[in-house]
C-alpha positions in Angstrom: 12.3 16.8 3.2 14.4 16.6 6.3 13.5 13.1 7.5 16.3 10.7 7.8 14.2 7.7 6.8 10.5 7.5 5.8 8.4 4.4 6.4 5.1 4.3 4.8 2.2 1.9 4.0 0.0 3.0 1.1 -3.2 1.1 0.6 -6.2 1.7 -1.6 -8.9 0.2 -3.8 -7.1 1.0 -7.1 -4.3 -0.5 -9.2 -0.6 0.0 -8.4 -0.3 2.5 -11.3 -2.3 5.6 -11.7 -3.6 5.7 -8.1 -2.8 7.5 -4.9 0.1 5.2 -4.1 1.9 6.1 -7.3 1.4 9.8 -6.6 2.8 9.4 -3.1 5.8 7.5 -4.4 6.4 10.2 -7.0 6.3 12.9 -4.3 8.8 11.0 -2.2 11.1 10.2 -5.0 14.7 10.6 -4.0 14.0 10.2 -0.3 15.4 7.4 1.9 12.3 5.3 2.4 10.7 1.9 2.9 7.3 1.5 1.4 4.7 -1.2 1.4 2.3 -0.4 -1.5 -0.9 -2.4 -1.2 -3.2 -2.2 -4.2 -5.4 -4.3 -6.4 -3.0 -6.4 -8.5 -5.3 -8.1 -10.9 -8.7 -7.7 -12.5 -11.4 -7.3 -9.8 -14.5 -9.5 -9.6 -17.8 -9.3 -7.9 -18.3 -10.4 -4.3 -18.7 -9.2 -0.8 -16.5 -6.2 -0.1 -14.7 -7.8 2.9 -13.9 -10.9 1.0 -12.6 -9.0 -2.0 -10.5 -6.6 0.1 -8.9 -9.6 1.8 -8.4 -11.4 -1.5 -6.6 -8.4 -3.0 -4.5 -7.8 0.1 -6.0 -4.4 1.1 -8.1 -5.4 4.1 -7.5 -4.0 7.6 -5.7 -7.2 8.6 -3.4 -7.0 5.5 -2.6 -3.3 6.3 -1.8 -4.3 9.9 0.5 -7.0 8.7 2.3 -4.6 6.3 2.8 -2.1 9.1 4.2 -4.8 11.4 6.6 -6.0 8.7 7.7 -2.5 7.9 8.4 -1.7 11.6 10.3 -4.9 12.2 12.5 -4.5 9.2 
C-alpha cells in the first residue's frame, strides 16, 4: 500500500480471533497503522441486543469513542 499511516476502527459481533478484524489485521500486516479492534472479549450471554452490544464495547457509542481516541492520538 502507498499510505503513509493507516488509522482504522474494526468492530463486529465476533471474538477477536477468527473474525473480520483478524482478517483485516492480517491484510494490513507490515503497514504503519493504528488500530482499535472492538470485538466480543468474553462468553456472550442472553439479553437485549443494545445492552449486550454496549456491555461488550461494540455499540455505536463505543465505536464513536474509539474513532475519537484514534483521531486524537
